[in-house]
Structure formats: C-alpha cells, structure tokens
N, C-alpha and C positions, 0 to 999 in steps of 0.2 A: 536478650540473647546476644552474645558476642558475635561480631562479624565472622570471626574464624570458625565458630561453631556452625553458623548458617552456611558458610561456604562448604563445609564438610557435608552438610545435608544436601545441598544443591549438586555438588559433585557426585555424591552417592546416587542421587536420582538419575542423573545423566548416564552414569556408568551402568546402572541396572535398569535402564528405561524399558528394555524389552521383557522385564520380569515383573511379577506381581510385587508391588512395594506396599508394605503396611505402615500405618501411622505409628504403630508401636515400635517398629525397628528404627524409624526416623527419630522418634522421640528419645529412644535410648542412645542413639548416636549423638544427639544434641545434649543429653544429660538432663532431660526434663520428663515429667509425667506426660502421657499422651494428651491429656486435657490442656495442661498449661502450654505445652509445645504448640498445639493447634492454635491456641489464642495468640501466642507470640508471633507465629509464622504469618497468620492472617493480618495482624497489625503492621508488621514490618513490610511484607510483600504486597499487601493490598489485595490478596486473593487467598482462598482456602488452599490447604495442602492438596486435597484431591483435585481441585480446579487447576492448580499449577501443574501437577503431574499429567493431567489430561492434555493440557496445552503442549507440554513437552513431548508427549507421545505423538500428538498430531503433527508437530513440527518435524520430528524425526521421520514420521511416516511420509510427509511431503518430500523430504530429502531422498528417501528411498525410492519414491515414485519418479522423481526427477532423474534418478540413476537407472530407470528402466525396469524396476521390480514390478511384479504382478500385483494388482490391487488385492486379491485374495490373500496372497502370501504376506503382504504388508499388514493387512488387518489382523491376521493371526499372530504375526510377530509381536505386535504391540498389545495383545491381550483382549481384543474386541471379540465379543461372543458370537457375532455374526457379521457377514458381509454387509447386511442392511444397516446394522447398528453403526458400523464403521463409516459407511457412506453418509448416514444421517449426521453423525458427529463432525465428519470432515466438511460436509457441505455447510453446516451451521457455522463453522469457524472460518472457512475460506471462501464461501460463497459459490462454490461449484462442486460438482461431483469429482471424486478422485480420478476417474477415468479420463476426464477432460484435462485435469491438471497433469496427469501422466503424459498425455499426448502433446500438449502445447507448452508446458513449462520448460524454459531453456535451461535453467540451473537454479539450485537453491542450497544454501548452506545454513545449517541450524545455527541460529544466533546464540552468542554467548549470553548467559544469564547476567542480570544486573541487579545488585542489591541497592535499593534506594538509600540515599544518604539521609539519615535522621535529621540533619540540620539544614537540608536544602528545601524543605517544605514539600517533599514529594511523598511522604509516608502515607498521606491520605489521598486516595485517588481523585477525590473531588475538591481538593484544596484550591484556594483562590489562585495561587501561583501556577498550579498545573493547568487551570482553565486559561490563564493568560498565555502560557506557553503554547497551548493548543490553538488559541486564536491566532498567534503569530505564525504558527506552522500552516494553518488553514489558508491564510492570505499568501504565504510563500508559494503555495501550489499555483495560484493565479499568476504571481509574478514570474515564476519560472517559465510558464507557457508563453507569457507576454515577451519575455526576453528573446525567445526564438524569433518571434515576429519582428521585434525591434532590430535584431541583428540583420534580418532580411532588408529592412528599411535602410539601415546604415550602409549596406552594400549597394543600395540603389535599386533594389528589385521589388520593393513594397511601398505603396503610397497610402494604403488604407488598412486600418485595423478596427475591428468591431468586437466589443466585449458586451455580452448580455448576461445579466444575472437573472436566472429563472426563479419563479416562485417556489419550485420544489427543491431549491438549494443547488441545482446544477448550474454550470457555467458554460457558455459557448464563446470561444475566442476564434475569430476568423480573420484571415488576411488575404491580400491579393498578390502575394509573393510568387516565387517560382513553383511552389509545390514540391513535395518530396519526390526525388527521382526514382519513380517506379516505372516498370516496363512491360507489365503483363506476363512476365516470367514468374510463375507462382513461387518457385523455390527461391529465386534471387530476391523477389519482392519481400518475402517473409524474412529473409536474412537482413535486409535493409531496415525493416520496421523493428525487428528484434534488437538490432544494435541501438536503436533510438529509444524504444518504448518498453521492451520486455522487462518486467520486474518480477516481484514475488510478493505474496500477501504479508502485510504488516497489520494483522487483523486484531483490532480492539485494544483498549488501554491495558488489558491484562497481558496481551502479547508484548506491548511496548515495555513491560517490565523486563523483558529479556533482550531488548535491543535499543540502541540509540539510533536516531536518524543522523547519519554522518554526511552532511552536505545535501544539496538538492540537485536533481537532474530530472529529465522527463521520465526516466525509469522510476525515480522516487515518487514523482507525482502520480504516475500510473499505479504504483503499488499502494498508494494511500487513497485510492478512489474505488468506490463500490463498482462503478462502471465508467469506462472511458471509450469514446468512439472517435476515431480519426478518419477524416475524409480529406483526400488531396486531389486536386484537379490539375492535370498536366497532359499536354499533347493530345487534347481531344478526348481524354478518358477521365472518369471518376473512379478512384480507388478507395476502398474503405476496409477497416478492420475494427473489431470490437474486443474490449478487454474487460475482465472482472478481476479486480485487485491485482492487476499487473500481468495476468495470464490471458493470452489470446484465446478467443472462443471459436475460431474457425480459420480457414485459410484466407489469404487476402483476396477480396472480391473486387471486380472491376466491370465497367460497362461504358460504352461510348456516351459522351455528353457534350452539350454545347454550353460550356461554362468557362469563364476566364480562369486562368491559372490561380492557384492559391491553396491554402490549407485551412481546415476547420477542425477544431478539437472541442468536443462536448464531453464534459466530465462531471461526475457527482462525487464530491468528497465522501469518504467512508464515515457513515454515522456511528459505526461501532468504535471509531477512533475519536471523532470530533463532536459526537453528539449532535445536537440541533443548533450549534453555533452558526451564525450567519455571516456571509461575506459582505463587507461594507464597500459600496460603490465609492464613497468619499475617500476611503483609505486607498483604493486603487488609483483614483485621480491624483491623490497626493504623491503616490509612488511614481506615477507616470510623469508628473511635473518634474520630479527630481531627476528622472532618467533623461528626459528630452530637453529640459531647460527652455530656451526661447525659440527652439526650432519649430517651424510650422508643419513640417512633414516628419513622419507620416500623420495623416489625419486619424485621430483615435476617438472613436465614439464609444461611450460607456453608458449603458442604459439598464434599467431594472424592469423586468416583466411585471405588469400589473396583476 
C-alpha cells in the first residue's frame, strides 16, 4: 500500500472518529478489497484496523474528558454501547476509570498518527531493533530521575543518592536534597507537582504507533509508568502523591514526620510498553560514572533487591 493511500485512510478515520467506520469503506478509499486491505494495514501498522480505530476513539475520548465533557456524553459520542463498556475499554487502555482521568488529567492532545518506515526495522512490533530501542528508553527513565538528584548535588544540597532495583521491576530513587517546595496548601501543592510530574498515558506499543517520544522529562517518565509515587520530606512534613500513567490519583497528601529533607520516587515502568525487559544495575553504574567522573560526592548506592 502506498504511503499516500494509507495517509488518506488514517485521515479519514480521524475525521470520522465519532461515526461508525466500516472496513469496506476504508478498503474502497485505499483501492483494495476488504480482505487484502485488512492484511496490508495490519502488516504495515502492526495492529488490526479495528484495533487501531478503537485506540483512536479512546484517545479522542481522553481529550474530550480533559476538556471537561461528561463521561456518559463522551462514551455515546464515540459509539460505545454502554457506559460500562466504555469504562471497561478505557480502563484497560489507560489503567484508570474515565471519571478519575476527567478529574485529575491536566491536559491531553490527541497524538498525530505515525506511519512506520518500512526500511527502519519498525514494521514488526517485536523486531530486534524495536526491542533495543525500548531497552534504551527503559533505562532513560532511570537516568532522568537521577539527573534531578544529581542537579541537587551539584548545587550543594544533596550528599547521598540511593537507587534500588526491586524484584517486581519497580525502581526506587531517593536523595537527601532539599525536597520539593510544598507547603500544605492543597491547591498550590498540586500546581507545583503538576508542573513537574503531570503527564498523560502513552499506553502500549500499539499507542506508540501514533506518537514519538520527543525528549525526556519527569512528565515523560511519569507517562511511561504504570505507577509512580512521589514522596518529599521538607520542613517537618512528608508529602506524597500517586500517579497512574501520568495522571494523579488523589489530592496531595501530607502529615508531620521526623525525617531529614529529601525526595523519594518509586516507579514501575509500564509493561504494556516495555514488556518484561529488566533494568540493568551495571548500566546505571556506567551512566553514573560518566556523569560524575572522579568526584566523590554525592555518595551513590545502587543495589538490587533479592
């Protein structure tokens, strides 16, 4: 199938996303029989026609919820037979109920579709190159969190950093820096954490067919994690917030504590994106050596949970 023909099909899907779209009309637009078109589409995009349309409907639904539309209205707009069916499909894809996403998602823009390049090794979802790319992205999550702690150390506020790789695939990174400047003002604290962490779901390799990861930030890290929990200790208080795929799950919580200042981030990379690939402690040590050179501070401990 020519790229131009596939682009017409993908444009048509987005333009008519709130309508019922049949395989026959897409095949006619592309100039193939429904059977042959279905096979070509799956081979090129790495996902079935119906699977792709379902993902796009849910992405558009997420955008509508972020704009404040009612869950029931959104479910009907995109052709779901029932509120329960929409909630189930939405939760399966994004990891949370649509009502929670509507309440806590800061913003979301439906990503532009992307046609895989036949010559870059990405046409098969499980190609060796794709797996290598995901492995690099997986470690970049750890590096991005570590950069924040190293910046605290470079400014003279952090002397210890601890990295623990847990057996379940989650990672805990803690430092004794200043901690995030939270104040027990719920509204302002949420704004502070939203600016740093609030992301949006990048759910699964199928969804990554429609978006590239453009650079890394803590928002990107959060978006690519099944779960992320931030704890910060400052001025005699512990503050915490939990996220699923970039979206907060409650208001910022706090309580008095007797704990030195610092920040702890516990996160589990999204298995729907990275599969069961494991983070390498040796790779982290190598990266840390390149960043710190011969400096003795901060003291960085990297360990693996038995």
